[in-house]
C-alpha positions as CSV (number, residue, x, y, z in Angstrom):
1,X,13.4,158.6,-25.6
2,X,16.3,157.1,-23.6
3,X,18.7,157.9,-26.5
4,X,17.6,161.6,-26.5
5,X,18.2,162.0,-22.8
6,X,21.6,160.4,-23.0
7,X,22.8,162.7,-25.8
8,X,21.4,165.7,-23.9
9,X,23.4,164.8,-20.8
10,X,26.5,164.3,-22.9
11,X,26.4,167.7,-24.5
12,X,25.6,169.4,-21.1
13,X,28.7,167.9,-19.5
14,X,30.9,168.9,-22.5
15,X,29.8,172.5,-22.2
16,X,30.1,172.8,-18.4
17,X,33.2,174.1,-16.5
18,X,35.4,171.5,-14.9
19,X,35.0,171.3,-11.1
20,X,37.8,173.1,-9.3
21,X,39.9,171.0,-6.9
22,X,39.0,171.7,-3.2
23,X,41.4,173.7,-1.2
24,X,43.1,171.7,1.6
25,X,41.8,172.5,5.0
26,X,43.7,172.9,8.2
27,X,47.0,174.5,9.2
28,X,50.7,173.7,9.4
29,X,52.2,173.2,12.8
30,X,56.0,173.7,13.0
31,X,57.5,171.2,15.5
32,X,61.1,170.3,16.2
33,X,62.7,169.0,12.9
34,X,59.3,168.7,11.2
35,X,55.9,170.0,10.2
36,X,52.6,168.5,11.2
37,X,50.0,168.8,8.5
38,X,46.5,167.4,7.8
39,X,46.7,163.8,6.6
40,X,46.8,163.5,2.8
41,X,48.4,166.9,2.3
42,X,51.8,165.4,2.0
43,X,53.3,162.0,2.7
44,X,54.5,161.7,6.2
45,X,54.3,159.7,9.4
46,X,50.6,159.1,10.3
47,X,49.6,160.7,13.6
48,X,46.4,160.4,15.6
49,X,43.6,162.9,14.8
50,X,44.0,162.8,11.0
51,X,47.4,164.3,10.9
52,X,50.8,163.5,9.5
53,X,54.4,164.4,10.6
54,X,56.5,165.5,7.7
55,X,60.2,165.3,8.6
56,X,62.1,168.4,7.4
57,X,64.2,171.2,8.8
58,X,63.1,174.8,8.8
59,X,64.4,178.2,10.0
60,X,62.5,181.0,11.8
61,X,60.7,183.2,9.3
62,X,60.9,180.7,6.5
63,X,57.8,180.4,4.2
64,X,56.9,176.8,3.7
65,X,54.2,175.3,1.5
66,X,53.0,171.7,1.7
67,X,50.3,170.4,-0.6
68,X,48.6,173.8,-1.0
69,X,48.9,174.8,2.7
70,X,51.3,177.6,3.5
71,X,52.8,178.9,6.7
72,X,55.7,180.9,8.0
73,X,58.0,179.2,10.5
74,X,57.9,180.7,14.0
75,X,60.9,181.6,16.2
76,X,60.3,178.6,18.5
77,X,58.9,175.2,17.6
78,X,55.4,174.3,18.6
79,X,54.1,171.0,20.0
80,X,51.3,168.6,19.3
81,X,49.8,166.0,21.7
82,X,50.0,162.6,20.1
83,X,48.0,160.9,22.8
84,X,47.1,160.8,26.5
85,X,46.3,157.8,28.6
86,X,44.6,158.0,32.0
87,X,46.4,156.2,34.8
88,X,43.7,156.0,37.5
89,X,42.1,157.9,40.3
90,X,44.6,159.5,42.7
91,X,42.2,162.2,44.1
92,X,42.3,160.7,47.6
93,X,46.1,160.7,47.6
94,X,46.2,164.3,46.4
95,X,43.5,165.4,48.9
96,X,45.7,164.0,51.7
97,X,48.6,166.3,50.7
98,X,50.7,164.3,48.4
99,X,52.5,166.3,45.7
100,X,53.0,163.9,42.8
101,X,52.3,160.2,42.3
102,X,55.5,158.2,41.6
103,X,55.4,157.2,37.9
104,X,58.1,155.7,35.7
105,X,58.2,155.2,31.9
106,X,60.6,154.0,29.2
107,X,60.6,153.7,25.5
108,X,61.6,150.4,23.9
109,X,64.9,150.2,22.1
110,X,63.2,150.7,18.7
111,X,61.0,153.5,20.3
112,X,57.9,151.9,18.9
113,X,56.5,151.1,22.4
114,X,56.2,153.0,25.6
115,X,56.1,151.2,29.0
116,X,54.5,152.9,31.9
117,X,54.5,152.0,35.6
118,X,52.2,153.7,38.0
119,X,51.8,154.7,41.6
120,X,48.7,152.5,41.7
121,X,50.6,149.3,40.7
122,X,49.8,149.0,37.0
123,X,52.2,148.2,34.2
124,X,51.2,149.2,30.7
125,X,52.8,148.8,27.3
126,X,51.4,151.3,24.8
127,X,52.0,152.0,21.1
128,X,54.5,154.8,21.2
129,X,52.8,156.8,18.5
130,X,49.1,156.2,19.0
131,X,48.7,155.2,22.7
132,X,46.9,152.0,21.8
133,X,47.2,149.5,24.7
134,X,49.3,146.5,23.7
135,X,49.3,144.9,27.2
136,X,48.5,145.8,30.8
137,X,48.9,144.2,34.1
138,X,48.0,145.1,37.7
139,X,50.4,144.3,40.6
140,X,48.8,143.9,44.1
141,X,49.7,146.4,46.9
142,X,52.5,147.8,44.9
143,X,54.0,151.0,43.6
144,X,55.9,150.5,40.4
145,X,59.3,152.0,41.1
146,X,61.4,151.3,37.9
147,X,61.0,149.9,34.4
148,X,63.7,148.8,31.9
149,X,63.6,147.0,28.5
150,X,66.1,144.4,27.6
151,X,68.5,145.4,24.8
152,X,66.5,143.3,22.3
153,X,63.1,144.8,23.4
154,X,61.6,141.4,24.1
155,X,61.7,141.6,27.9
156,X,60.3,144.3,30.2
157,X,61.6,144.4,33.7
158,X,59.5,146.0,36.5
159,X,60.6,146.7,40.0
160,X,58.2,147.2,42.9
161,X,58.1,149.2,46.1
162,X,56.1,146.8,48.3
163,X,56.4,144.5,51.3
164,X,57.9,141.9,48.9
165,X,59.7,144.3,46.5
166,X,59.6,141.9,43.5
167,X,61.6,142.5,40.4
168,X,59.6,140.9,37.5
169,X,60.7,139.9,34.1
170,X,57.7,140.2,31.7
171,X,57.3,139.2,28.1
172,X,57.1,142.7,26.6
173,X,54.3,142.0,24.2
174,X,51.9,140.3,26.7
175,X,53.3,141.1,30.2
176,X,53.3,137.4,31.0
177,X,55.7,136.7,33.9
178,X,58.9,134.9,32.9
179,X,60.4,135.1,36.4
180,X,60.3,137.1,39.6
181,X,63.0,137.9,42.2
182,X,62.0,138.9,45.8
183,X,64.3,141.7,47.0
184,X,62.8,141.4,50.5
185,X,64.7,138.1,50.8
186,X,67.9,140.2,50.7
187,X,67.0,143.5,52.5
188,X,64.1,142.3,54.8
189,X,60.5,143.1,54.6
190,X,58.1,145.4,56.6
191,X,54.3,145.6,56.7
192,X,52.3,147.7,54.4
193,X,51.6,151.1,55.9
194,X,48.2,152.3,57.1
195,X,46.0,153.7,54.3
196,X,46.1,157.2,55.7
197,X,50.0,157.2,55.7
198,X,50.7,158.7,52.3
199,X,54.4,158.6,52.8
200,X,54.5,155.1,54.3
201,X,55.0,153.4,51.0
202,X,58.5,154.9,50.8
203,X,59.5,152.9,54.0
204,X,58.9,149.6,52.1
205,X,61.7,147.7,50.4
206,X,62.3,148.6,46.8
207,X,64.7,148.7,43.9
208,X,66.3,152.2,43.9
209,X,68.0,151.5,40.6
210,X,67.3,149.1,37.7
211,X,69.5,148.9,34.6
212,X,69.3,146.3,31.8
213,X,72.8,145.5,30.6
214,X,73.9,144.9,27.1
215,X,74.9,141.2,27.7
216,X,71.4,140.4,29.1
217,X,72.0,140.8,32.8
218,X,70.2,143.2,35.1
219,X,71.8,145.5,37.7
220,X,69.6,146.2,40.8
221,X,70.1,148.3,43.9
222,X,67.9,146.8,46.6
223,X,67.1,149.3,49.4
224,X,65.0,149.2,52.6
225,X,64.8,152.0,55.1
226,X,62.1,151.6,57.7
227,X,61.2,152.3,61.4
228,X,61.6,149.6,64.0
229,X,60.5,150.4,67.6
230,X,60.9,154.1,67.0
231,X,64.3,153.9,65.4
232,X,65.3,153.9,61.7
233,X,66.9,150.7,60.2
234,X,68.7,150.4,56.8
235,X,69.5,147.5,54.6
236,X,70.9,147.7,51.1
237,X,72.7,145.5,48.5
238,X,73.7,145.9,44.9
239,X,72.9,142.8,42.8
240,X,73.8,141.6,39.3
241,X,71.1,139.3,38.1
242,X,71.2,137.0,35.1
243,X,68.6,137.1,32.3
244,X,66.9,134.1,34.0
245,X,66.8,135.5,37.5
246,X,69.9,134.0,39.2
247,X,72.3,136.2,41.3
248,X,75.6,136.4,39.5
249,X,77.3,138.9,41.8
250,X,76.5,141.1,44.9
251,X,78.0,143.9,46.9
252,X,78.6,143.7,49.7
253,X,78.3,140.0,50.4
254,X,76.0,140.8,53.4
255,X,73.4,143.5,53.1
256,X,74.8,146.8,54.5
257,X,73.5,149.0,57.2
258,X,73.2,151.9,54.7
259,X,71.2,153.1,51.7
260,X,72.5,152.5,48.1
261,X,70.6,154.7,45.6
262,X,70.5,155.4,41.9
263,X,73.4,153.4,40.5
264,X,74.7,154.5,37.0
265,X,76.5,152.3,34.6
266,X,79.1,153.3,32.0
267,X,81.4,150.9,30.2
268,X,82.8,148.4,32.8
269,X,82.0,150.6,35.8
270,X,79.1,151.2,38.3
271,X,78.8,154.2,40.5
272,X,76.3,154.1,43.4
273,X,75.3,156.7,46.0
274,X,76.0,155.6,49.6
275,X,74.1,157.2,52.4
276,X,72.6,156.3,55.7
277,X,69.5,157.2,57.8
278,X,69.7,154.5,60.4
279,X,70.3,155.1,64.1
280,X,73.6,154.2,65.8
281,X,77.2,154.3,64.5
282,X,77.8,153.9,60.8
283,X,79.5,150.7,59.6
284,X,83.1,151.0,58.7
285,X,84.4,150.7,55.1
286,X,81.6,152.5,53.4
287,X,81.8,156.1,51.9
288,X,78.7,157.4,53.8
289,X,77.6,160.6,52.1
290,X,79.7,159.7,49.1
291,X,79.9,157.5,46.0
292,X,81.2,153.9,45.6
293,X,82.7,152.8,42.3
294,X,82.3,149.0,41.5
295,X,83.5,146.7,38.7
296,X,80.4,146.0,36.7
297,X,81.2,142.3,36.1
298,X,82.0,141.2,39.6
299,X,80.8,144.2,41.7
300,X,84.2,144.4,43.3
301,X,84.9,147.8,45.0
302,X,87.4,149.9,43.0
303,X,87.4,153.3,44.6
304,X,85.2,155.7,46.6
305,X,84.8,159.4,46.7
306,X,83.5,161.4,49.7
307,X,82.8,165.1,50.1
308,X,82.9,167.1,53.4
309,X,79.5,168.5,54.5
310,X,78.8,172.1,53.9
311,X,78.7,173.2,57.6
312,X,77.1,174.7,59.5
313,X,74.0,174.3,57.4
314,X,74.3,170.6,56.5
315,X,75.4,167.6,58.5
316,X,76.2,165.5,55.4
317,X,76.9,165.9,51.7
318,X,73.8,164.2,50.3
319,X,73.2,163.4,46.6
320,X,69.7,162.7,45.3
321,X,69.6,162.5,41.4
322,X,72.8,164.2,40.6
323,X,75.2,161.3,39.8
324,X,76.9,160.2,36.6
325,X,80.1,158.7,35.4
326,X,82.0,158.6,32.1
327,X,84.7,156.0,31.8
328,X,86.1,157.5,28.5
329,X,86.3,161.0,30.1
330,X,87.6,159.6,33.4
331,X,84.9,161.7,35.1
332,X,82.6,161.4,38.1
333,X,79.8,164.0,38.5
334,X,78.1,164.7,41.9
335,X,75.4,167.2,42.4
336,X,74.6,167.8,46.1
337,X,71.4,168.7,47.8
338,X,73.3,171.7,49.4
339,X,73.7,173.3,45.9
340,X,77.3,172.3,45.1
341,X,78.3,170.6,41.8
342,X,81.5,168.6,41.9
343,X,83.5,166.8,39.2
344,X,86.4,164.5,40.0
345,X,88.4,161.8,38.1
346,X,87.3,158.2,38.8
347,X,90.1,158.1,41.4
348,X,88.7,161.2,43.2
349,X,91.1,163.8,41.8
350,X,89.5,167.2,41.8
351,X,88.3,168.7,38.4
352,X,86.0,171.4,39.7
353,X,83.8,172.3,42.6
354,X,81.1,174.9,41.9
355,X,78.9,176.6,44.5
356,X,76.0,177.0,42.1
357,X,73.2,177.0,44.6
358,X,75.1,176.8,47.9
359,X,73.6,178.8,50.9
360,X,73.9,182.6,50.9
361,X,72.4,185.1,53.3
362,X,69.2,187.0,52.5
363,X,69.4,189.5,55.3
364,X,69.9,187.2,58.3
365,X,68.2,184.2,56.7
366,X,70.3,181.6,54.7
367,X,68.8,180.4,51.5
368,X,70.0,177.7,49.0
369,X,68.9,176.0,45.7
370,X,70.0,172.4,45.8
371,X,70.9,170.3,42.8
372,X,68.1,167.9,42.0
373,X,69.4,166.2,38.9
374,X,72.6,166.0,36.9
375,X,74.3,163.9,34.3
376,X,77.3,163.8,31.9
377,X,76.8,164.1,28.2
378,X,79.2,164.9,25.3
379,X,82.1,166.0,27.5
380,X,80.0,168.3,29.7
381,X,78.0,168.2,32.9
382,X,74.4,169.1,32.7
383,X,72.6,169.8,36.0
384,X,69.7,171.9,37.4
385,X,69.2,173.8,40.6
386,X,65.9,173.5,42.4
387,X,63.7,176.2,43.9
388,X,64.8,178.2,46.9
389,X,64.8,176.7,50.4
390,X,66.1,177.4,53.9
391,X,68.7,174.9,55.0
392,X,67.6,172.3,57.6
393,X,70.3,173.5,60.0
394,X,68.7,177.0,60.1
395,X,66.6,178.3,63.0
396,X,63.3,177.9,61.1
397,X,63.7,175.8,57.9
398,X,60.0,175.4,57.5
399,X,59.4,179.1,56.8
400,X,59.0,180.4,53.3
401,X,62.3,181.9,52.0
402,X,62.3,185.8,52.1
403,X,63.6,185.9,48.5
404,X,64.8,183.6,45.8
405,X,68.3,182.3,45.4
406,X,69.9,183.9,42.3
407,X,70.5,180.5,40.7
408,X,67.2,178.9,41.5
409,X,65.6,176.8,38.7
410,X,68.7,177.2,36.6
411,X,69.9,174.6,34.1
412,X,73.7,174.5,33.7
413,X,76.0,173.2,31.0
414,X,79.6,173.1,32.3
415,X,82.7,171.7,30.6
416,X,84.8,169.1,32.4
417,X,87.3,171.8,33.3
418,X,84.7,173.8,35.1
419,X,84.0,176.4,32.4
420,X,80.3,177.3,31.9
421,X,79.2,176.6,28.3
422,X,75.7,178.0,28.8
423,X,72.8,178.4,31.3
424,X,69.1,178.7,31.1
425,X,66.6,179.9,33.8
426,X,62.9,180.6,33.5
427,X,59.7,180.7,35.4
428,X,59.1,177.0,35.2
429,X,60.0,174.8,38.1
430,X,62.4,172.1,36.8
431,X,61.5,168.4,37.3
432,X,64.1,165.8,36.1
433,X,66.4,165.6,33.1
434,X,66.2,163.1,30.3
435,X,68.6,162.9,27.3
436,X,67.7,161.3,24.0
437,X,69.5,158.1,23.2
438,X,71.7,159.9,20.6
439,X,72.7,162.5,23.1
440,X,71.5,165.4,21.0
441,X,68.4,166.6,22.9
442,X,67.5,167.2,26.5
443,X,64.0,167.0,28.1
444,X,63.3,168.9,31.4
445,X,59.9,168.7,33.0
446,X,58.0,171.6,34.6
447,X,56.0,170.9,37.7
448,X,54.3,172.4,40.7
449,X,55.3,175.9,41.7
450,X,56.0,177.0,45.3
451,X,55.6,180.7,45.1
452,X,52.4,181.3,43.1
453,X,49.5,179.5,41.5
454,X,50.3,180.0,37.8
455,X,49.0,177.1,35.8
456,X,50.4,178.0,32.4
457,X,53.9,176.9,33.3
458,X,53.4,173.1,33.5
459,X,54.8,171.0,30.7
460,X,58.0,169.9,29.0
461,X,61.0,172.0,27.9
462,X,63.2,170.6,25.0
463,X,66.8,171.8,24.5
464,X,69.2,171.3,21.6
465,X,72.5,169.9,22.9
466,X,74.3,169.9,19.6
467,X,74.0,173.4,18.2
468,X,75.6,176.6,19.6
469,X,74.3,179.6,21.3
470,X,72.9,180.5,24.7
471,X,70.5,178.6,26.8
472,X,67.6,180.7,25.5
473,X,68.7,179.9,21.9
474,X,69.0,176.2,22.7
475,X,65.4,176.0,24.1
476,X,63.7,174.6,21.0
477,X,60.2,174.2,22.4
478,X,58.1,174.5,25.5
479,X,55.2,172.1,25.4
480,X,52.5,173.0,27.9
481,X,50.4,170.4,29.8
482,X,47.3,170.8,31.8
483,X,48.8,169.5,35.0
484,X,52.3,169.5,36.7
485,X,54.8,167.0,35.4
486,X,56.6,164.4,37.5
487,X,60.4,164.2,37.4
488,X,60.6,160.8,35.5
489,X,60.1,161.1,31.8
490,X,61.4,159.8,28.5
491,X,62.6,161.2,25.1
492,X,63.2,159.6,21.7
493,X,65.7,160.4,19.0
494,X,62.8,161.5,16.8
495,X,61.5,164.0,19.3
496,X,58.7,162.4,21.1
497,X,58.5,163.4,24.8
498,X,56.6,161.2,27.3
499,X,55.7,162.8,30.6
500,X,53.3,162.0,33.4
501,X,50.9,164.6,34.7
502,X,49.0,164.7,38.0
503,X,46.1,166.7,39.4
504,X,46.5,170.0,41.3
505,X,44.3,172.0,43.7
506,X,41.8,174.3,42.0
507,X,41.8,176.7,45.0
508,X,38.2,175.9,45.8
509,X,38.6,172.6,47.7
510,X,38.8,170.4,44.6
511,X,41.3,169.4,41.9
512,X,41.9,170.0,38.2
513,X,43.7,167.9,35.7
514,X,44.2,164.1,35.8
515,X,46.7,161.4,36.5
516,X,47.9,160.4,33.0
517,X,50.7,159.9,30.6
518,X,51.0,162.5,27.8
519,X,53.2,162.0,24.7
520,X,54.1,165.2,22.9
521,X,55.9,165.9,19.6
């Protein structure tokens, strides 16, 4: 009986039709320099969510087939979210009127890990592709101001804004402390602010600049600006710190009655913004409202450049995030809050001065669009104008501007001789500029809007810096996010963009979105 059943089954199988292979399910997503497909369709970089990234170039309108799935390439690249990681509850902070929690992030030199420092004092090291937590550490009564990996990726440096203002050297894989340096020992301390003072944290000492140098040293700009008996006091000093925490050089020898912000390093040079908010006469010998150039090894002053204020609307020529130098191009870029972009030689010789967002009259009301961020890349200056404001020196600077400045929210690419290569402007409100390590791509965040409540304009804009064409043609992708994006972000050579989002008012007394890091590709 068993033999008969076996032969019957054999003949039935021989006569039946072979089973057709199943069609692959899913869709192709065209991203910058690649296609995202369901895992198993074609070999590629595994991504979360059962997907894979297939690296390949494509052109708009091109028909592409991968493992049985077909698609037609769009005009502009799309984006996929690789992962998101929640960073804590900031609802109380937002309800009190704060705009964005200070957040910092940096990819490791090999781009395999992402370090994140939060407003709530936490340091995290995440897998740069999956978001898996590799290490995490909480710092007491601290906002994490800056992060930097050592050149070999083995050490993660974190700088606080806190009563002590520590700079910590952590083992990057475990966040165990190797050493700590207390910046308050150099620029004094002040007590933690009251809980209801949402801006009080910014009066605490901090590192307003943190750069890991190739030889293993660290460059730190220690800054403290705080009220004492109703008057503002300043203390600042630039420090070169060894890989074991010893001070190798400092400028000046005694902390200055000024503010030193956002130093940038190129070759053997350092450029640092010098300003002052303290009461009383300014100290002599400092380029207040200007830039000081230092020798990187010894921090010896080399030259300084100052710019006259744009009167009558501004009392000083202040720089926020618009500073960069290029030793090979003999160039110093300065983007001013008053809307002017200036390029000089490293000795201060004029190259160009552009009034991109400088005040103009809208009827009888002056309006301007300051320069928030700027940098030098590939023989050109890249900078962005902010939204429209009324100058502080006007009769009612707190009023809403009657119209927009013609160059508000505009991204500029300008040659070192002052010629405009290309511009881009859109409805998004720019937040920060980050260039990929190879210099070929630019990331610009899109944050809260002042003029309306549109929520579909938050996210990350990615531009091609190597190709030709207009700004619109160089915009390779706009990657939307649920919430507004903060101005510190990070970009890899392979196209991953790390941004931090934060909640926003929902118009009904509550908030939407979350405080989190989002990595897009």
